[in-house]
FIMARRO-59556 format. One line per field, with one value per residue: residue number from 0; z, y, x of N, C-alpha, C in turn. Coordinates in steps of 0.02 Angstrom, whole numbers, plus 50000, padded with zeros to 5 digits. Each point is the difference from the previous one (the first is absolute). Layout:
N
num	c(NUM | ...)
n.z	c(Z | ...)
n.y	c(Y | ...)
n.x	c(X | ...)
ca.z	c(Z | ...)
ca.y	c(Y | ...)
ca.x	c(X | ...)
c.z	c(Z | ...)
c.y	c(Y | ...)
c.x	c(X | ...)
//
This chain:
186
num	c(0 | 1 | 2 | 3 | 4 | 5 | 6 | 7 | 8 | 9 | 10 | 11 | 12 | 13 | 14 | 15 | 16 | 17 | 18 | 19 | 20 | 21 | 22 | 23 | 24 | 25 | 26 | 27 | 28 | 29 | 30 | 31 | 32 | 33 | 34 | 35 | 36 | 37 | 38 | 39 | 40 | 41 | 42 | 43 | 44 | 45 | 46 | 47 | 48 | 49 | 50 | 51 | 52 | 53 | 54 | 55 | 56 | 57 | 58 | 59 | 60 | 61 | 62 | 63 | 64 | 65 | 66 | 67 | 68 | 69 | 70 | 71 | 72 | 73 | 74 | 75 | 76 | 77 | 78 | 79 | 80 | 81 | 82 | 83 | 84 | 85 | 86 | 87 | 88 | 89 | 90 | 91 | 92 | 93 | 94 | 95 | 96 | 97 | 98 | 99 | 100 | 101 | 102 | 103 | 104 | 105 | 106 | 107 | 108 | 109 | 110 | 111 | 112 | 113 | 114 | 115 | 116 | 117 | 118 | 119 | 120 | 121 | 122 | 123 | 124 | 125 | 126 | 127 | 128 | 129 | 130 | 131 | 132 | 133 | 134 | 135 | 136 | 137 | 138 | 139 | 140 | 141 | 142 | 143 | 144 | 145 | 146 | 147 | 148 | 149 | 150 | 151 | 152 | 153 | 154 | 155 | 156 | 157 | 158 | 159 | 160 | 161 | 162 | 163 | 164 | 165 | 166 | 167 | 168 | 169 | 170 | 171 | 172 | 173 | 174 | 175 | 176 | 177 | 178 | 179 | 180 | 181 | 182 | 183 | 184 | 185)
n.z	c(48669 | 50010 | 49978 | 49992 | 49973 | 49965 | 49989 | 50013 | 49948 | 49932 | 50004 | 49985 | 49949 | 49967 | 50015 | 49976 | 49954 | 49973 | 49959 | 49977 | 49965 | 50026 | 50003 | 49977 | 50018 | 49970 | 49984 | 50023 | 49964 | 49972 | 50046 | 50039 | 49983 | 50078 | 49974 | 50060 | 50022 | 49949 | 49968 | 50017 | 50067 | 49997 | 49941 | 49899 | 50042 | 49980 | 50046 | 49989 | 50001 | 49978 | 50051 | 49974 | 50019 | 49989 | 50071 | 49991 | 50040 | 50022 | 50005 | 50046 | 50049 | 49967 | 49988 | 50090 | 50037 | 49943 | 50046 | 50018 | 49988 | 50017 | 50045 | 50026 | 49958 | 50008 | 50045 | 50015 | 49969 | 50005 | 50037 | 50004 | 49999 | 50080 | 50022 | 49987 | 49990 | 50049 | 50014 | 49958 | 50002 | 50051 | 50000 | 49974 | 50045 | 49981 | 50015 | 49968 | 50007 | 50072 | 49969 | 49960 | 50005 | 49955 | 49951 | 49982 | 50020 | 49946 | 49957 | 50019 | 50009 | 49937 | 49985 | 50027 | 49964 | 49946 | 50046 | 50032 | 49929 | 49945 | 50023 | 49986 | 49898 | 49986 | 50054 | 49942 | 49996 | 50050 | 50013 | 50076 | 49929 | 50011 | 49984 | 50014 | 49938 | 49987 | 50035 | 49964 | 49979 | 49978 | 49995 | 49981 | 49952 | 49999 | 49960 | 50037 | 49951 | 50069 | 49954 | 50055 | 50062 | 49957 | 49992 | 50088 | 50006 | 49940 | 50001 | 50067 | 49969 | 49906 | 50045 | 50037 | 49949 | 50003 | 49963 | 50000 | 50029 | 49969 | 49969 | 50073 | 49962 | 50059 | 49981 | 49972 | 50026 | 50069 | 49965 | 50014 | 50058 | 50020 | 49935 | 50002 | 50069 | 49952 | 50013 | 50049 | 50020 | 49928)
n.y	c(49488 | 49965 | 50052 | 50045 | 50036 | 49968 | 50034 | 50085 | 49952 | 49992 | 50059 | 50021 | 49977 | 50009 | 50091 | 49990 | 50002 | 50057 | 50051 | 49940 | 49953 | 50073 | 49978 | 49930 | 49966 | 50071 | 49958 | 49973 | 49979 | 50067 | 49958 | 50032 | 49929 | 50014 | 49952 | 50008 | 49970 | 50056 | 49997 | 50053 | 49963 | 49897 | 50039 | 49971 | 49988 | 50008 | 50033 | 50011 | 49947 | 50019 | 49996 | 50041 | 49989 | 49946 | 49992 | 49975 | 50024 | 49965 | 49950 | 50051 | 49935 | 49990 | 50045 | 49997 | 49930 | 50023 | 50042 | 49967 | 49986 | 50026 | 50040 | 49972 | 49997 | 50093 | 49984 | 49914 | 50014 | 50052 | 49981 | 49963 | 50042 | 50072 | 49950 | 50022 | 50048 | 49990 | 49956 | 50011 | 50086 | 49945 | 49965 | 50046 | 50037 | 49927 | 49932 | 49942 | 49947 | 49971 | 50017 | 49951 | 49927 | 50080 | 50019 | 49926 | 49952 | 50045 | 50019 | 49916 | 50023 | 50018 | 49932 | 49945 | 50041 | 50018 | 49953 | 49990 | 50031 | 49989 | 49940 | 50015 | 50017 | 50051 | 49996 | 50055 | 50002 | 50023 | 49987 | 49991 | 49997 | 50066 | 49981 | 50047 | 50016 | 49978 | 50069 | 50018 | 49940 | 50055 | 49967 | 50025 | 49949 | 50016 | 49935 | 49986 | 49979 | 49983 | 50039 | 50040 | 50001 | 50026 | 50024 | 50022 | 50003 | 50036 | 50037 | 50028 | 49984 | 50006 | 50043 | 49991 | 50009 | 49952 | 50001 | 50019 | 50010 | 49934 | 49999 | 50008 | 50045 | 50015 | 49995 | 49988 | 49966 | 49997 | 49986 | 49924 | 49935 | 50022 | 49988 | 49936 | 50016 | 50009 | 49944 | 49984 | 50044 | 49996)
n.x	c(49299 | 49952 | 50092 | 50022 | 49947 | 50007 | 50036 | 49983 | 49964 | 50042 | 50022 | 49963 | 49957 | 50064 | 49957 | 49969 | 50005 | 50053 | 49970 | 49950 | 50071 | 49996 | 49946 | 49987 | 50061 | 49977 | 49955 | 49961 | 49983 | 50025 | 50011 | 50026 | 49999 | 49989 | 50039 | 49970 | 50063 | 49996 | 50003 | 49944 | 49997 | 49994 | 50031 | 50018 | 50082 | 50063 | 49961 | 49952 | 49963 | 49957 | 49947 | 49950 | 49983 | 49958 | 49990 | 49942 | 49988 | 49927 | 50076 | 50020 | 50020 | 49943 | 50001 | 50026 | 49992 | 49955 | 49986 | 50031 | 49968 | 50003 | 50039 | 50007 | 49954 | 50001 | 50034 | 49944 | 49954 | 50016 | 50042 | 49949 | 49965 | 50057 | 50011 | 49961 | 49984 | 50018 | 49965 | 49966 | 50023 | 49991 | 49944 | 49977 | 50029 | 49987 | 50077 | 49948 | 50048 | 49981 | 49996 | 49958 | 50044 | 50058 | 49965 | 49997 | 50062 | 50069 | 49948 | 50006 | 50072 | 49967 | 49903 | 50026 | 50075 | 49936 | 50008 | 50060 | 50011 | 49954 | 50026 | 50066 | 49964 | 50033 | 49939 | 49992 | 49950 | 49965 | 49940 | 49950 | 49926 | 49951 | 49946 | 49998 | 50015 | 50057 | 50013 | 50066 | 50048 | 50076 | 50031 | 50028 | 50037 | 50045 | 50047 | 50060 | 50049 | 50023 | 50001 | 50055 | 49981 | 49950 | 50041 | 50018 | 49974 | 49999 | 50041 | 49951 | 49946 | 50018 | 50057 | 49935 | 49993 | 50026 | 49988 | 49957 | 50053 | 50037 | 49924 | 49987 | 49998 | 50087 | 50074 | 49981 | 49979 | 50050 | 50015 | 49971 | 49983 | 50073 | 50002 | 49952 | 50059 | 50036 | 49975 | 49996 | 50094 | 49991)
ca.z	c(50081 | 50010 | 50019 | 50048 | 50072 | 49994 | 50027 | 50052 | 50079 | 50014 | 50043 | 50089 | 50031 | 50042 | 50053 | 50082 | 50013 | 50069 | 50105 | 50015 | 50007 | 50041 | 50077 | 50003 | 50002 | 50070 | 50037 | 50097 | 49976 | 49996 | 50039 | 49992 | 50041 | 50035 | 50024 | 50071 | 50006 | 49950 | 49947 | 49974 | 50060 | 50023 | 49933 | 50026 | 49975 | 50000 | 50058 | 50019 | 49941 | 50027 | 49984 | 50059 | 49978 | 50049 | 50023 | 49998 | 50023 | 50050 | 50060 | 49984 | 49969 | 49953 | 50028 | 49959 | 49953 | 49932 | 49963 | 50042 | 49926 | 49915 | 49973 | 49973 | 49929 | 49928 | 49985 | 49949 | 49929 | 50007 | 50016 | 49960 | 49924 | 49982 | 49999 | 49930 | 49956 | 50035 | 49962 | 49921 | 49974 | 50020 | 49944 | 49934 | 50031 | 50053 | 49981 | 50029 | 49952 | 50019 | 50008 | 50046 | 50046 | 50061 | 50040 | 50058 | 50084 | 50035 | 50035 | 50055 | 50085 | 49980 | 50045 | 50048 | 50027 | 49974 | 50020 | 50064 | 50039 | 50002 | 50086 | 50032 | 50000 | 50038 | 49984 | 50030 | 49973 | 50013 | 49989 | 50000 | 50026 | 50002 | 49971 | 50050 | 49997 | 50002 | 50050 | 49981 | 50009 | 49976 | 50007 | 49942 | 50011 | 49988 | 50059 | 49930 | 49974 | 50004 | 49895 | 49996 | 50077 | 49945 | 49951 | 50014 | 50039 | 49955 | 49986 | 50037 | 49974 | 49940 | 50030 | 50020 | 49962 | 49969 | 49944 | 50000 | 50030 | 49938 | 49942 | 50009 | 49980 | 50041 | 49962 | 49918 | 50028 | 50049 | 49926 | 49951 | 50064 | 50027 | 49952 | 50013 | 50028 | 49970 | 49941 | 50032 | 50021 | 49939)
ca.y	c(50032 | 49903 | 49947 | 50040 | 49988 | 49907 | 50024 | 50039 | 49972 | 49928 | 50023 | 50001 | 49915 | 49981 | 50018 | 49988 | 49904 | 49974 | 50026 | 49960 | 50005 | 50033 | 50013 | 49942 | 50021 | 50026 | 50000 | 49984 | 49909 | 49958 | 49980 | 49965 | 50008 | 50000 | 49940 | 49958 | 49964 | 49966 | 49976 | 50060 | 50050 | 49964 | 49964 | 49932 | 50054 | 49940 | 49949 | 49971 | 49963 | 50020 | 49993 | 50020 | 49999 | 50026 | 49936 | 50041 | 49932 | 50031 | 49977 | 50024 | 49962 | 49976 | 50046 | 50000 | 49926 | 50010 | 50080 | 49978 | 49931 | 50082 | 50052 | 49963 | 49955 | 50048 | 50009 | 49933 | 49987 | 50060 | 49920 | 49934 | 50037 | 50009 | 49943 | 49935 | 50022 | 49978 | 49946 | 50011 | 50054 | 49988 | 49953 | 50058 | 50027 | 49969 | 49976 | 49943 | 49951 | 49974 | 50065 | 49994 | 49994 | 50008 | 50054 | 50000 | 50018 | 50097 | 50004 | 49974 | 50023 | 50097 | 49996 | 49982 | 50087 | 50003 | 49986 | 50011 | 50093 | 50020 | 50016 | 50058 | 50056 | 50026 | 50023 | 50040 | 50025 | 49944 | 50046 | 49966 | 50050 | 49930 | 50047 | 50005 | 49993 | 49930 | 49949 | 49950 | 50005 | 49969 | 49993 | 50024 | 49936 | 50018 | 49951 | 50027 | 49950 | 50010 | 49984 | 49940 | 49936 | 49951 | 49967 | 49975 | 49948 | 49962 | 49983 | 49942 | 49982 | 50006 | 50004 | 49955 | 49943 | 49989 | 49996 | 50069 | 50035 | 50025 | 50003 | 50066 | 50082 | 50052 | 50099 | 49996 | 50001 | 50106 | 50061 | 50008 | 50083 | 50070 | 50030 | 50009 | 50020 | 50067 | 49999 | 49994 | 50071 | 50021)
ca.x	c(49982 | 49989 | 50033 | 50022 | 49969 | 50022 | 50076 | 50004 | 49929 | 50075 | 50068 | 49958 | 50000 | 50079 | 50025 | 49941 | 50014 | 50049 | 49962 | 50000 | 50078 | 50044 | 49934 | 50005 | 50067 | 50022 | 49926 | 50025 | 49994 | 50104 | 50037 | 50092 | 50021 | 50075 | 50002 | 50063 | 50053 | 49992 | 50067 | 50048 | 50038 | 50041 | 50039 | 50017 | 50061 | 50034 | 50039 | 49947 | 49960 | 49952 | 49949 | 49931 | 49905 | 49915 | 49977 | 49930 | 49941 | 49981 | 50015 | 50067 | 50062 | 49993 | 50010 | 50076 | 50017 | 50012 | 50067 | 50048 | 49986 | 49965 | 50048 | 50047 | 49980 | 50001 | 50071 | 50018 | 49963 | 50054 | 50035 | 50011 | 50011 | 50077 | 49996 | 49981 | 50030 | 50069 | 50013 | 50034 | 50059 | 50058 | 50006 | 50039 | 50081 | 50039 | 50030 | 49992 | 49946 | 49923 | 49983 | 49962 | 50028 | 50034 | 49943 | 49946 | 50003 | 50004 | 49967 | 49976 | 50000 | 49994 | 49932 | 50001 | 50023 | 49969 | 49925 | 50050 | 50053 | 49941 | 49939 | 50042 | 50018 | 49968 | 49970 | 50031 | 49929 | 49936 | 49958 | 49914 | 49961 | 49953 | 49958 | 49942 | 49965 | 50031 | 50038 | 50030 | 50069 | 50045 | 50088 | 50041 | 50048 | 50078 | 50053 | 50024 | 50041 | 50103 | 50058 | 50056 | 50000 | 49963 | 50035 | 50032 | 49947 | 49992 | 50055 | 50033 | 49973 | 50022 | 50062 | 49991 | 49963 | 50074 | 49972 | 49962 | 50049 | 50063 | 49996 | 49989 | 50004 | 49921 | 49968 | 49970 | 49923 | 50010 | 50000 | 49930 | 49971 | 49975 | 49997 | 49936 | 49966 | 49994 | 49978 | 49934 | 49952 | 49963)
c.z	c(49999 | 50027 | 50060 | 50095 | 50001 | 50030 | 50080 | 50069 | 50001 | 50071 | 50065 | 50030 | 50017 | 50020 | 50071 | 50013 | 50025 | 50095 | 50030 | 50027 | 50034 | 50060 | 50020 | 50003 | 50089 | 50059 | 50084 | 49990 | 49986 | 50070 | 49966 | 50051 | 50025 | 50018 | 50049 | 49960 | 49916 | 49933 | 49974 | 50064 | 50011 | 49922 | 50051 | 49962 | 49983 | 50063 | 50035 | 49985 | 50055 | 49962 | 50036 | 50011 | 50074 | 49994 | 50046 | 50076 | 50061 | 50060 | 49990 | 49994 | 49918 | 49950 | 49941 | 49983 | 49933 | 49965 | 49993 | 49962 | 49934 | 49984 | 50010 | 49973 | 49961 | 50035 | 49982 | 49956 | 49966 | 49997 | 49925 | 49923 | 49984 | 49992 | 49934 | 49955 | 50021 | 49981 | 49926 | 50010 | 50020 | 49989 | 49925 | 50017 | 50028 | 49914 | 50045 | 49980 | 49979 | 50011 | 50044 | 50087 | 50068 | 50013 | 50022 | 50055 | 50031 | 49985 | 50072 | 50050 | 49989 | 50047 | 50059 | 50074 | 49994 | 50064 | 50047 | 50017 | 50004 | 50057 | 50047 | 50021 | 50072 | 50005 | 50009 | 49993 | 50045 | 50018 | 49980 | 50027 | 50002 | 49971 | 50036 | 49969 | 49932 | 50067 | 49976 | 50025 | 49946 | 50008 | 49960 | 50023 | 49959 | 50008 | 49926 | 50040 | 49961 | 49933 | 50010 | 50024 | 49943 | 49955 | 50031 | 50023 | 49931 | 49960 | 50060 | 50014 | 49979 | 50018 | 50056 | 49951 | 49980 | 49940 | 49958 | 50008 | 49955 | 49944 | 50017 | 49986 | 50072 | 49976 | 49958 | 50036 | 50024 | 49937 | 49947 | 50054 | 49986 | 49929 | 50000 | 50033 | 50020 | 49918 | 50019 | 50039 | 49951 | 49987)
c.y	c(49938 | 49951 | 50034 | 49955 | 49896 | 50003 | 50006 | 49932 | 49924 | 50046 | 49998 | 49941 | 49957 | 50025 | 49983 | 49911 | 50002 | 50039 | 49932 | 49963 | 49979 | 50032 | 49928 | 50009 | 50019 | 49987 | 49975 | 49919 | 49966 | 50023 | 49983 | 49961 | 49935 | 49932 | 50005 | 49965 | 49989 | 49993 | 50076 | 50022 | 49962 | 49978 | 49959 | 50017 | 49935 | 49975 | 49980 | 50001 | 50014 | 49978 | 50014 | 49968 | 50029 | 49941 | 50031 | 49920 | 50043 | 49990 | 50028 | 49977 | 49952 | 50070 | 50014 | 49957 | 50008 | 50041 | 49961 | 49923 | 50016 | 50005 | 49936 | 49962 | 50019 | 50008 | 49933 | 50056 | 50055 | 49959 | 49956 | 50068 | 49992 | 49916 | 49959 | 50079 | 50007 | 49939 | 49992 | 49991 | 49957 | 49939 | 49952 | 49988 | 49936 | 49938 | 49941 | 49949 | 49983 | 50114 | 50007 | 49972 | 50027 | 50073 | 49978 | 49982 | 50059 | 49994 | 50012 | 50013 | 50078 | 50033 | 49995 | 50069 | 50029 | 50033 | 49990 | 50066 | 50036 | 49976 | 50039 | 50062 | 50077 | 50061 | 50113 | 50055 | 49953 | 50084 | 49981 | 50079 | 49932 | 50047 | 49971 | 49954 | 49936 | 49926 | 49964 | 50056 | 50022 | 50027 | 50022 | 50001 | 50034 | 49960 | 50019 | 49922 | 50053 | 49974 | 49959 | 49957 | 49939 | 49971 | 49960 | 49914 | 49927 | 49961 | 49960 | 49932 | 49931 | 49956 | 49938 | 49904 | 49985 | 49986 | 50053 | 50042 | 49999 | 50028 | 50098 | 50056 | 50049 | 50051 | 49986 | 50003 | 50060 | 50042 | 50015 | 50024 | 50050 | 50038 | 49996 | 50033 | 50095 | 50032 | 50012 | 50056 | 50032 | 50033)
c.x	c(49993 | 50044 | 50031 | 49964 | 49997 | 50046 | 49986 | 49962 | 50058 | 50039 | 49943 | 49991 | 50060 | 50043 | 49954 | 50020 | 50084 | 49990 | 49978 | 50032 | 50012 | 49985 | 50012 | 50054 | 50007 | 49935 | 50039 | 49973 | 50075 | 50049 | 50064 | 50036 | 50089 | 50001 | 50082 | 50042 | 49998 | 50087 | 50025 | 50022 | 50046 | 50028 | 50048 | 50067 | 50048 | 50035 | 49922 | 49939 | 49935 | 49918 | 49928 | 49933 | 49974 | 49941 | 49928 | 49972 | 49976 | 50043 | 50077 | 50047 | 49983 | 50011 | 50071 | 50036 | 49975 | 50035 | 50048 | 50020 | 49986 | 50073 | 50062 | 49968 | 50033 | 50095 | 50038 | 50006 | 50070 | 50068 | 49973 | 50038 | 50051 | 50033 | 50004 | 50057 | 50081 | 50029 | 49985 | 50055 | 50048 | 50012 | 50045 | 50063 | 50028 | 49983 | 49938 | 49961 | 49942 | 49956 | 49924 | 49970 | 49996 | 49958 | 49935 | 50017 | 50027 | 49923 | 49944 | 50033 | 49995 | 49982 | 50031 | 50024 | 49937 | 49926 | 50015 | 49980 | 49907 | 49942 | 50058 | 49984 | 49952 | 49962 | 50016 | 49940 | 49952 | 49950 | 49937 | 49978 | 49930 | 49945 | 49910 | 49887 | 49990 | 49985 | 50056 | 50085 | 50011 | 50051 | 50042 | 50088 | 50066 | 50013 | 50070 | 50082 | 50078 | 50015 | 50025 | 50022 | 49939 | 50076 | 50045 | 49976 | 49998 | 50079 | 50035 | 49979 | 49997 | 50086 | 49996 | 50017 | 50088 | 49979 | 49981 | 50051 | 50043 | 49964 | 49967 | 50044 | 49962 | 50008 | 49987 | 49930 | 49979 | 49995 | 49952 | 49962 | 49980 | 49998 | 49927 | 49944 | 50005 | 49958 | 49897 | 49971 | 50014 | 49958)
//
């Protein structure tokens, strides 16, 4: 009899604790946050590389500047990951006497292009909010860069250097770039 009561007591406690968890989960203290200009709404794709961020400040222009700088920084990071993957794969596929020297010069040329392109990235979403309580502006921004244009600029920069052009297999680089770009979509 005691054993049955113990099992019953444990069952009641477990059942009661489940109710507490359910009440907490559906409590009004938990709020779903919908972020404007998010990558859910503006995802990267094979044709476009995108990033988003928010900037908060008591000054509206400063909030926008922070958001734009942060979004472009995020874009730069994702492009850096893409380019490193492309360059690693590409370097393994070509025959070069001094691979390290070639890759150093190659990476330096690409870095120039990426810096120029990121500064010209397009703002595709820009939403400003003001919090009356904190008296601060929140500026949400999403930026994008055309992936094909980036590739064209990279190949043009490499081809402008005669020494690099002689060793550069443009079609291999393009194929590698596009394959890595497709992997980002998955």
